[in-house]
TILOFI-118181 format. One record per residue: z, x, y of N, C-alpha, C, O in turn. Coordinates in steps of 0.05 Angstrom, whole numbers, plus 5000, padded with zeros to 4 digits. Example, Ala and Ser with C-alpha at 12.3 -4.5 7.8 and 13.67 -1.06 7.14 Angstrom:
! TILOFI-118181
<pt><n_z>5156</n_z><n_x>5264</n_x><n_y>4886</n_y><ca_z>5156</ca_z><ca_x>5246</ca_x><ca_y>4910</ca_y><c_z>5156</c_z><c_x>5264</c_x><c_y>4934</c_y><o_z>5169</o_z><o_x>5285</o_x><o_y>4934</o_y></pt>
<pt><n_z>5142</n_z><n_x>5257</n_x><n_y>4955</n_y><ca_z>5143</ca_z><ca_x>5273</ca_x><ca_y>4979</ca_y><c_z>5157</c_z><c_x>5258</c_x><c_y>5001</c_y><o_z>5161</o_z><o_x>5268</o_x><o_y>5023</o_y></pt>
//
This chain:
! TILOFI-118181
<pt><n_z>5027</n_z><n_x>4718</n_x><n_y>5175</n_y><ca_z>5010</ca_z><ca_x>4718</ca_x><ca_y>5157</ca_y><c_z>5020</c_z><c_x>4721</c_x><c_y>5135</c_y><o_z>5039</o_z><o_x>4735</o_x><o_y>5142</o_y></pt>
<pt><n_z>5023</n_z><n_x>4718</n_x><n_y>5102</n_y><ca_z>5032</ca_z><ca_x>4724</ca_x><ca_y>5089</ca_y><c_z>5004</c_z><c_x>4747</c_x><c_y>5069</c_y><o_z>4980</o_z><o_x>4746</o_x><o_y>5074</o_y></pt>
<pt><n_z>5017</n_z><n_x>4764</n_x><n_y>5048</n_y><ca_z>4996</ca_z><ca_x>4789</ca_x><ca_y>5052</ca_y><c_z>5002</c_z><c_x>4794</c_x><c_y>5015</c_y><o_z>5025</o_z><o_x>4796</o_x><o_y>5007</o_y></pt>
<pt><n_z>4985</n_z><n_x>4794</n_x><n_y>5002</n_y><ca_z>4991</ca_z><ca_x>4814</ca_x><ca_y>4973</ca_y><c_z>4990</c_z><c_x>4844</c_x><c_y>4977</c_y><o_z>4967</o_z><o_x>4854</o_x><o_y>4977</o_y></pt>
<pt><n_z>5001</n_z><n_x>4853</n_x><n_y>4978</n_y><ca_z>5007</ca_z><ca_x>4887</ca_x><ca_y>4979</ca_y><c_z>4994</c_z><c_x>4896</c_x><c_y>4948</c_y><o_z>5012</o_z><o_x>4891</o_x><o_y>4931</o_y></pt>
<pt><n_z>4971</n_z><n_x>4906</n_x><n_y>4937</n_y><ca_z>4969</ca_z><ca_x>4919</ca_x><ca_y>4908</ca_y><c_z>4962</c_z><c_x>4952</c_x><c_y>4917</c_y><o_z>4946</o_z><o_x>4960</o_x><o_y>4935</o_y></pt>
<pt><n_z>4975</n_z><n_x>4963</n_x><n_y>4903</n_y><ca_z>4997</ca_z><ca_x>4989</ca_x><ca_y>4891</ca_y><c_z>4962</c_z><c_x>5013</c_x><c_y>4891</c_y><o_z>4951</o_z><o_x>5016</o_x><o_y>4869</o_y></pt>
<pt><n_z>4955</n_z><n_x>5021</n_x><n_y>4904</n_y><ca_z>4930</ca_z><ca_x>5049</ca_x><ca_y>4894</ca_y><c_z>4931</c_z><c_x>5061</c_x><c_y>4884</c_y><o_z>4916</o_z><o_x>5061</o_x><o_y>4865</o_y></pt>
<pt><n_z>4953</n_z><n_x>5087</n_x><n_y>4888</n_y><ca_z>4952</ca_z><ca_x>5109</ca_x><ca_y>4869</ca_y><c_z>4969</c_z><c_x>5127</c_x><c_y>4888</c_y><o_z>4970</o_z><o_x>5123</o_x><o_y>4913</o_y></pt>
<pt><n_z>4982</n_z><n_x>5147</n_x><n_y>4876</n_y><ca_z>5003</ca_z><ca_x>5160</ca_x><ca_y>4879</ca_y><c_z>4999</c_z><c_x>5186</c_x><c_y>4897</c_y><o_z>4988</o_z><o_x>5203</o_x><o_y>4883</o_y></pt>
<pt><n_z>5003</n_z><n_x>5194</n_x><n_y>4920</n_y><ca_z>4993</ca_z><ca_x>5231</ca_x><ca_y>4928</ca_y><c_z>5023</c_z><c_x>5236</c_x><c_y>4941</c_y><o_z>5042</o_z><o_x>5225</o_x><o_y>4951</o_y></pt>
<pt><n_z>5010</n_z><n_x>5266</n_x><n_y>4932</n_y><ca_z>5044</ca_z><ca_x>5277</ca_x><ca_y>4941</ca_y><c_z>5037</c_z><c_x>5285</c_x><c_y>4982</c_y><o_z>5021</o_z><o_x>5278</o_x><o_y>4999</o_y></pt>
<pt><n_z>5060</n_z><n_x>5300</n_x><n_y>4982</n_y><ca_z>5065</ca_z><ca_x>5296</ca_x><ca_y>5016</ca_y><c_z>5041</c_z><c_x>5311</c_x><c_y>5031</c_y><o_z>5041</o_z><o_x>5308</o_x><o_y>5056</o_y></pt>
<pt><n_z>5022</n_z><n_x>5327</n_x><n_y>5020</n_y><ca_z>4998</ca_z><ca_x>5334</ca_x><ca_y>5030</ca_y><c_z>4973</c_z><c_x>5317</c_x><c_y>5033</c_y><o_z>4952</o_z><o_x>5323</o_x><o_y>5044</o_y></pt>
<pt><n_z>4983</n_z><n_x>5292</n_x><n_y>5020</n_y><ca_z>4972</ca_z><ca_x>5268</ca_x><ca_y>5004</ca_y><c_z>4938</c_z><c_x>5275</c_x><c_y>4992</c_y><o_z>4915</o_z><o_x>5269</o_x><o_y>4998</o_y></pt>
<pt><n_z>4954</n_z><n_x>5292</n_x><n_y>4969</n_y><ca_z>4932</ca_z><ca_x>5298</ca_x><ca_y>4942</ca_y><c_z>4928</c_z><c_x>5289</c_x><c_y>4922</c_y><o_z>4932</o_z><o_x>5311</o_x><o_y>4910</o_y></pt>
<pt><n_z>4924</n_z><n_x>5276</n_x><n_y>4907</n_y><ca_z>4925</ca_z><ca_x>5256</ca_x><ca_y>4886</ca_y><c_z>4947</c_z><c_x>5274</c_x><c_y>4867</c_y><o_z>4952</o_z><o_x>5299</o_x><o_y>4869</o_y></pt>
<pt><n_z>4958</n_z><n_x>5256</n_x><n_y>4852</n_y><ca_z>4980</ca_z><ca_x>5273</ca_x><ca_y>4834</ca_y><c_z>4967</c_z><c_x>5264</c_x><c_y>4799</c_y><o_z>4975</o_z><o_x>5274</o_x><o_y>4778</o_y></pt>
<pt><n_z>4948</n_z><n_x>5244</n_x><n_y>4800</n_y><ca_z>4941</ca_z><ca_x>5240</ca_x><ca_y>4777</ca_y><c_z>4938</c_z><c_x>5256</c_x><c_y>4754</c_y><o_z>4944</o_z><o_x>5248</o_x><o_y>4732</o_y></pt>
<pt><n_z>4928</n_z><n_x>5281</n_x><n_y>4757</n_y><ca_z>4923</ca_z><ca_x>5295</ca_x><ca_y>4727</ca_y><c_z>4944</c_z><c_x>5317</c_x><c_y>4728</c_y><o_z>4940</o_z><o_x>5339</o_x><o_y>4719</o_y></pt>
<pt><n_z>4969</n_z><n_x>5308</n_x><n_y>4741</n_y><ca_z>4991</ca_z><ca_x>5329</ca_x><ca_y>4735</ca_y><c_z>5009</c_z><c_x>5312</c_x><c_y>4716</c_y><o_z>5004</o_z><o_x>5291</o_x><o_y>4705</o_y></pt>
<pt><n_z>5031</n_z><n_x>5328</n_x><n_y>4716</n_y><ca_z>5058</ca_z><ca_x>5318</ca_x><ca_y>4686</ca_y><c_z>5068</c_z><c_x>5288</c_x><c_y>4707</c_y><o_z>5063</o_z><o_x>5265</o_x><o_y>4700</o_y></pt>
<pt><n_z>5083</n_z><n_x>5295</n_x><n_y>4733</n_y><ca_z>5090</ca_z><ca_x>5282</ca_x><ca_y>4747</ca_y><c_z>5078</c_z><c_x>5253</c_x><c_y>4749</c_y><o_z>5090</o_z><o_x>5231</o_x><o_y>4746</o_y></pt>
<pt><n_z>5043</n_z><n_x>5261</n_x><n_y>4760</n_y><ca_z>5031</ca_z><ca_x>5236</ca_x><ca_y>4756</ca_y><c_z>5034</c_z><c_x>5213</c_x><c_y>4735</c_y><o_z>5037</o_z><o_x>5189</o_x><o_y>4736</o_y></pt>
<pt><n_z>5030</n_z><n_x>5232</n_x><n_y>4716</n_y><ca_z>5022</ca_z><ca_x>5214</ca_x><ca_y>4690</ca_y><c_z>5050</c_z><c_x>5197</c_x><c_y>4684</c_y><o_z>5052</o_z><o_x>5174</o_x><o_y>4674</o_y></pt>
<pt><n_z>5068</n_z><n_x>5210</n_x><n_y>4690</n_y><ca_z>5099</ca_z><ca_x>5197</ca_x><ca_y>4688</ca_y><c_z>5093</c_z><c_x>5170</c_x><c_y>4704</c_y><o_z>5089</o_z><o_x>5147</o_x><o_y>4695</o_y></pt>
<pt><n_z>5096</n_z><n_x>5181</n_x><n_y>4734</n_y><ca_z>5090</ca_z><ca_x>5156</ca_x><ca_y>4751</ca_y><c_z>5073</c_z><c_x>5136</c_x><c_y>4750</c_y><o_z>5083</o_z><o_x>5116</o_x><o_y>4759</o_y></pt>
<pt><n_z>5051</n_z><n_x>5134</n_x><n_y>4743</n_y><ca_z>5031</ca_z><ca_x>5113</ca_x><ca_y>4730</ca_y><c_z>5030</c_z><c_x>5104</c_x><c_y>4709</c_y><o_z>5010</o_z><o_x>5097</o_x><o_y>4697</o_y></pt>
<pt><n_z>5062</n_z><n_x>5102</n_x><n_y>4700</n_y><ca_z>5059</ca_z><ca_x>5091</ca_x><ca_y>4664</ca_y><c_z>5090</c_z><c_x>5076</c_x><c_y>4679</c_y><o_z>5104</o_z><o_x>5061</o_x><o_y>4666</o_y></pt>
<pt><n_z>5095</n_z><n_x>5082</n_x><n_y>4702</n_y><ca_z>5119</ca_z><ca_x>5074</ca_x><ca_y>4709</ca_y><c_z>5114</c_z><c_x>5026</c_x><c_y>4721</c_y><o_z>5099</o_z><o_x>5009</o_x><o_y>4712</o_y></pt>
<pt><n_z>5130</n_z><n_x>5026</n_x><n_y>4737</n_y><ca_z>5125</ca_z><ca_x>4998</ca_x><ca_y>4754</ca_y><c_z>5109</c_z><c_x>5004</c_x><c_y>4768</c_y><o_z>5091</o_z><o_x>4988</o_x><o_y>4764</o_y></pt>
<pt><n_z>5097</n_z><n_x>5029</n_x><n_y>4797</n_y><ca_z>5073</ca_z><ca_x>5027</ca_x><ca_y>4813</ca_y><c_z>5051</c_z><c_x>5042</c_x><c_y>4798</c_y><o_z>5047</o_z><o_x>5065</o_x><o_y>4804</o_y></pt>
<pt><n_z>5038</n_z><n_x>5030</n_x><n_y>4781</n_y><ca_z>5004</ca_z><ca_x>5034</ca_x><ca_y>4781</ca_y><c_z>4988</c_z><c_x>5021</c_x><c_y>4787</c_y><o_z>4989</o_z><o_x>4997</o_x><o_y>4792</o_y></pt>
<pt><n_z>4967</n_z><n_x>5038</n_x><n_y>4787</n_y><ca_z>4941</ca_z><ca_x>5021</ca_x><ca_y>4804</ca_y><c_z>4938</c_z><c_x>4992</c_x><c_y>4792</c_y><o_z>4940</o_z><o_x>4984</o_x><o_y>4769</o_y></pt>
<pt><n_z>4930</n_z><n_x>4975</n_x><n_y>4820</n_y><ca_z>4922</ca_z><ca_x>4943</ca_x><ca_y>4817</ca_y><c_z>4959</c_z><c_x>4934</c_x><c_y>4803</c_y><o_z>4959</o_z><o_x>4915</o_x><o_y>4788</o_y></pt>
<pt><n_z>4983</n_z><n_x>4946</n_x><n_y>4808</n_y><ca_z>5002</ca_z><ca_x>4930</ca_x><ca_y>4823</ca_y><c_z>5012</c_z><c_x>4908</c_x><c_y>4847</c_y><o_z>5020</o_z><o_x>4918</o_x><o_y>4869</o_y></pt>
<pt><n_z>5013</n_z><n_x>4886</n_x><n_y>4843</n_y><ca_z>5006</ca_z><ca_x>4867</ca_x><ca_y>4869</ca_y><c_z>5038</c_z><c_x>4868</c_x><c_y>4871</c_y><o_z>5054</o_z><o_x>4871</o_x><o_y>4852</o_y></pt>
<pt><n_z>5043</n_z><n_x>4863</n_x><n_y>4898</n_y><ca_z>5067</ca_z><ca_x>4859</ca_x><ca_y>4918</ca_y><c_z>5061</c_z><c_x>4840</c_x><c_y>4939</c_y><o_z>5043</o_z><o_x>4840</o_x><o_y>4956</o_y></pt>
<pt><n_z>5086</n_z><n_x>4817</n_x><n_y>4933</n_y><ca_z>5081</ca_z><ca_x>4806</ca_x><ca_y>4960</ca_y><c_z>5095</c_z><c_x>4802</c_x><c_y>4981</c_y><o_z>5120</o_z><o_x>4800</o_x><o_y>4980</o_y></pt>
<pt><n_z>5083</n_z><n_x>4801</n_x><n_y>5002</n_y><ca_z>5099</ca_z><ca_x>4809</ca_x><ca_y>5028</ca_y><c_z>5083</c_z><c_x>4794</c_x><c_y>5052</c_y><o_z>5061</o_z><o_x>4784</o_x><o_y>5055</o_y></pt>
<pt><n_z>5105</n_z><n_x>4801</n_x><n_y>5066</n_y><ca_z>5095</ca_z><ca_x>4796</ca_x><ca_y>5093</ca_y><c_z>5084</c_z><c_x>4808</c_x><c_y>5125</c_y><o_z>5101</o_z><o_x>4820</o_x><o_y>5138</o_y></pt>
<pt><n_z>5062</n_z><n_x>4805</n_x><n_y>5133</n_y><ca_z>5051</ca_z><ca_x>4824</ca_x><ca_y>5154</ca_y><c_z>5052</c_z><c_x>4802</c_x><c_y>5179</c_y><o_z>5037</o_z><o_x>4783</o_x><o_y>5180</o_y></pt>
<pt><n_z>5072</n_z><n_x>4809</n_x><n_y>5198</n_y><ca_z>5074</ca_z><ca_x>4799</ca_x><ca_y>5217</ca_y><c_z>5049</c_z><c_x>4804</c_x><c_y>5255</c_y><o_z>5054</o_z><o_x>4815</o_x><o_y>5275</o_y></pt>
<pt><n_z>5033</n_z><n_x>4794</n_x><n_y>5249</n_y><ca_z>5008</ca_z><ca_x>4792</ca_x><ca_y>5265</ca_y><c_z>5001</c_z><c_x>4772</c_x><c_y>5289</c_y><o_z>4998</o_z><o_x>4749</o_x><o_y>5282</o_y></pt>
<pt><n_z>4997</n_z><n_x>4778</n_x><n_y>5316</n_y><ca_z>4989</ca_z><ca_x>4763</ca_x><ca_y>5327</ca_y><c_z>4967</c_z><c_x>4765</c_x><c_y>5322</c_y><o_z>4955</o_z><o_x>4780</o_x><o_y>5307</o_y></pt>
<pt><n_z>4955</n_z><n_x>4740</n_x><n_y>5341</n_y><ca_z>4927</ca_z><ca_x>4736</ca_x><ca_y>5337</ca_y><c_z>4902</c_z><c_x>4743</c_x><c_y>5338</c_y><o_z>4881</o_z><o_x>4734</o_x><o_y>5328</o_y></pt>
<pt><n_z>4910</n_z><n_x>4767</n_x><n_y>5359</n_y><ca_z>4884</ca_z><ca_x>4778</ca_x><ca_y>5366</ca_y><c_z>4880</c_z><c_x>4806</c_x><c_y>5338</c_y><o_z>4858</o_z><o_x>4815</o_x><o_y>5332</o_y></pt>
<pt><n_z>4905</n_z><n_x>4815</n_x><n_y>5325</n_y><ca_z>4908</ca_z><ca_x>4834</ca_x><ca_y>5307</ca_y><c_z>4901</c_z><c_x>4818</c_x><c_y>5289</c_y><o_z>4879</o_z><o_x>4824</o_x><o_y>5280</o_y></pt>
<pt><n_z>4914</n_z><n_x>4795</n_x><n_y>5278</n_y><ca_z>4895</ca_z><ca_x>4779</ca_x><ca_y>5253</ca_y><c_z>4863</c_z><c_x>4775</c_x><c_y>5249</c_y><o_z>4853</o_z><o_x>4774</o_x><o_y>5226</o_y></pt>
<pt><n_z>4846</n_z><n_x>4772</n_x><n_y>5277</n_y><ca_z>4822</ca_z><ca_x>4768</ca_x><ca_y>5273</ca_y><c_z>4814</c_z><c_x>4794</c_x><c_y>5277</c_y><o_z>4791</o_z><o_x>4796</o_x><o_y>5269</o_y></pt>
<pt><n_z>4823</n_z><n_x>4820</n_x><n_y>5288</n_y><ca_z>4818</ca_z><ca_x>4850</ca_x><ca_y>5279</ca_y><c_z>4806</c_z><c_x>4857</c_x><c_y>5245</c_y><o_z>4787</o_z><o_x>4868</o_x><o_y>5234</o_y></pt>
<pt><n_z>4835</n_z><n_x>4839</n_x><n_y>5237</n_y><ca_z>4841</ca_z><ca_x>4853</ca_x><ca_y>5202</ca_y><c_z>4822</c_z><c_x>4845</c_x><c_y>5193</c_y><o_z>4805</o_z><o_x>4856</o_x><o_y>5179</o_y></pt>
<pt><n_z>4825</n_z><n_x>4818</n_x><n_y>5201</n_y><ca_z>4795</ca_z><ca_x>4800</ca_x><ca_y>5177</ca_y><c_z>4770</c_z><c_x>4804</c_x><c_y>5183</c_y><o_z>4755</o_z><o_x>4793</o_x><o_y>5167</o_y></pt>
<pt><n_z>4753</n_z><n_x>4823</n_x><n_y>5213</n_y><ca_z>4732</ca_z><ca_x>4821</ca_x><ca_y>5215</ca_y><c_z>4733</c_z><c_x>4850</c_x><c_y>5206</c_y><o_z>4712</o_z><o_x>4847</o_x><o_y>5195</o_y></pt>
<pt><n_z>4736</n_z><n_x>4863</n_x><n_y>5204</n_y><ca_z>4747</ca_z><ca_x>4895</ca_x><ca_y>5184</ca_y><c_z>4741</c_z><c_x>4884</c_x><c_y>5157</c_y><o_z>4719</o_z><o_x>4886</o_x><o_y>5146</o_y></pt>
<pt><n_z>4760</n_z><n_x>4874</n_x><n_y>5149</n_y><ca_z>4769</ca_z><ca_x>4865</ca_x><ca_y>5108</ca_y><c_z>4732</c_z><c_x>4856</c_x><c_y>5110</c_y><o_z>4716</o_z><o_x>4869</o_x><o_y>5096</o_y></pt>
<pt><n_z>4721</n_z><n_x>4832</n_x><n_y>5128</n_y><ca_z>4693</ca_z><ca_x>4821</ca_x><ca_y>5119</ca_y><c_z>4673</c_z><c_x>4843</c_x><c_y>5115</c_y><o_z>4658</o_z><o_x>4847</o_x><o_y>5096</o_y></pt>
<pt><n_z>4675</n_z><n_x>4857</n_x><n_y>5138</n_y><ca_z>4661</ca_z><ca_x>4882</ca_x><ca_y>5132</ca_y><c_z>4662</c_z><c_x>4901</c_x><c_y>5105</c_y><o_z>4647</o_z><o_x>4919</o_x><o_y>5096</o_y></pt>
<pt><n_z>4680</n_z><n_x>4891</n_x><n_y>5098</n_y><ca_z>4685</ca_z><ca_x>4914</ca_x><ca_y>5073</ca_y><c_z>4701</c_z><c_x>4941</c_x><c_y>5081</c_y><o_z>4700</o_z><o_x>4963</o_x><o_y>5070</o_y></pt>
<pt><n_z>4712</n_z><n_x>4935</n_x><n_y>5098</n_y><ca_z>4723</ca_z><ca_x>4965</ca_x><ca_y>5101</ca_y><c_z>4760</c_z><c_x>4955</c_x><c_y>5087</c_y><o_z>4767</o_z><o_x>4932</o_x><o_y>5090</o_y></pt>
<pt><n_z>4776</n_z><n_x>4972</n_x><n_y>5077</n_y><ca_z>4807</ca_z><ca_x>4964</ca_x><ca_y>5053</ca_y><c_z>4820</c_z><c_x>4976</c_x><c_y>5074</c_y><o_z>4810</o_z><o_x>4996</o_x><o_y>5084</o_y></pt>
<pt><n_z>4845</n_z><n_x>4965</n_x><n_y>5082</n_y><ca_z>4864</ca_z><ca_x>4975</ca_x><ca_y>5096</ca_y><c_z>4885</c_z><c_x>4987</c_x><c_y>5068</c_y><o_z>4891</o_z><o_x>4972</o_x><o_y>5049</o_y></pt>
<pt><n_z>4896</n_z><n_x>5017</n_x><n_y>5068</n_y><ca_z>4915</ca_z><ca_x>5021</ca_x><ca_y>5056</ca_y><c_z>4941</c_z><c_x>5021</c_x><c_y>5070</c_y><o_z>4942</o_z><o_x>5035</o_x><o_y>5090</o_y></pt>
<pt><n_z>4964</n_z><n_x>5005</n_x><n_y>5063</n_y><ca_z>4992</ca_z><ca_x>5003</ca_x><ca_y>5069</ca_y><c_z>5007</c_z><c_x>5013</c_x><c_y>5043</c_y><o_z>5003</o_z><o_x>5013</o_x><o_y>5019</o_y></pt>
<pt><n_z>5025</n_z><n_x>5024</n_x><n_y>5061</n_y><ca_z>5046</ca_z><ca_x>5043</ca_x><ca_y>5043</ca_y><c_z>5081</c_z><c_x>5039</c_x><c_y>5062</c_y><o_z>5083</o_z><o_x>5029</o_x><o_y>5085</o_y></pt>
<pt><n_z>5105</n_z><n_x>5050</n_x><n_y>5046</n_y><ca_z>5128</ca_z><ca_x>5044</ca_x><ca_y>5061</ca_y><c_z>5139</c_z><c_x>5070</c_x><c_y>5062</c_y><o_z>5148</o_z><o_x>5083</o_x><o_y>5043</o_y></pt>
<pt><n_z>5137</n_z><n_x>5077</n_x><n_y>5091</n_y><ca_z>5153</ca_z><ca_x>5111</ca_x><ca_y>5094</ca_y><c_z>5187</c_z><c_x>5105</c_x><c_y>5086</c_y><o_z>5200</o_z><o_x>5084</o_x><o_y>5087</o_y></pt>
<pt><n_z>5193</n_z><n_x>5130</n_x><n_y>5077</n_y><ca_z>5227</ca_z><ca_x>5123</ca_x><ca_y>5071</ca_y><c_z>5241</c_z><c_x>5115</c_x><c_y>5088</c_y><o_z>5262</o_z><o_x>5101</o_x><o_y>5084</o_y></pt>
<pt><n_z>5231</n_z><n_x>5123</n_x><n_y>5115</n_y><ca_z>5246</ca_z><ca_x>5117</ca_x><ca_y>5139</ca_y><c_z>5245</c_z><c_x>5081</c_x><c_y>5143</c_y><o_z>5259</o_z><o_x>5069</o_x><o_y>5160</o_y></pt>
<pt><n_z>5232</n_z><n_x>5071</n_x><n_y>5130</n_y><ca_z>5241</ca_z><ca_x>5052</ca_x><ca_y>5122</ca_y><c_z>5262</c_z><c_x>5028</c_x><c_y>5108</c_y><o_z>5263</o_z><o_x>5003</o_x><o_y>5107</o_y></pt>
<pt><n_z>5277</n_z><n_x>5049</n_x><n_y>5100</n_y><ca_z>5300</ca_z><ca_x>5031</ca_x><ca_y>5079</ca_y><c_z>5317</c_z><c_x>5044</c_x><c_y>5086</c_y><o_z>5313</o_z><o_x>5066</o_x><o_y>5096</o_y></pt>
<pt><n_z>5353</n_z><n_x>5028</n_x><n_y>5083</n_y><ca_z>5331</ca_z><ca_x>4992</ca_x><ca_y>5070</ca_y><c_z>5330</c_z><c_x>4980</c_x><c_y>5087</c_y><o_z>5342</o_z><o_x>4986</o_x><o_y>5107</o_y></pt>
<pt><n_z>5312</n_z><n_x>4952</n_x><n_y>5086</n_y><ca_z>5306</ca_z><ca_x>4934</ca_x><ca_y>5099</ca_y><c_z>5326</c_z><c_x>4914</c_x><c_y>5102</c_y><o_z>5322</o_z><o_x>4897</o_x><o_y>5118</o_y></pt>
<pt><n_z>5346</n_z><n_x>4914</n_x><n_y>5088</n_y><ca_z>5364</ca_z><ca_x>4889</ca_x><ca_y>5100</ca_y><c_z>5376</c_z><c_x>4899</c_x><c_y>5125</c_y><o_z>5391</o_z><o_x>4883</o_x><o_y>5136</o_y></pt>
<pt><n_z>5372</n_z><n_x>4926</n_x><n_y>5140</n_y><ca_z>5394</ca_z><ca_x>4937</ca_x><ca_y>5165</ca_y><c_z>5380</c_z><c_x>4934</c_x><c_y>5181</c_y><o_z>5387</o_z><o_x>4939</o_x><o_y>5204</o_y></pt>
//
């Protein structure tokens, strides 16, 4: 399943928004700002794909992130 991942916002390690901080202002002026779209692949079996589709049709919004332990991606 091919998906587009849309960046939402920056939060700190305690999951608090950083928008009104000096660091947050700098971050939102960079490549990763609200609305930035990234192309990616999400591998789902048919059951999970249907679960995701049903939830999204009901208006629920999934939030994706890339944890630091996932880097580098090519290893």
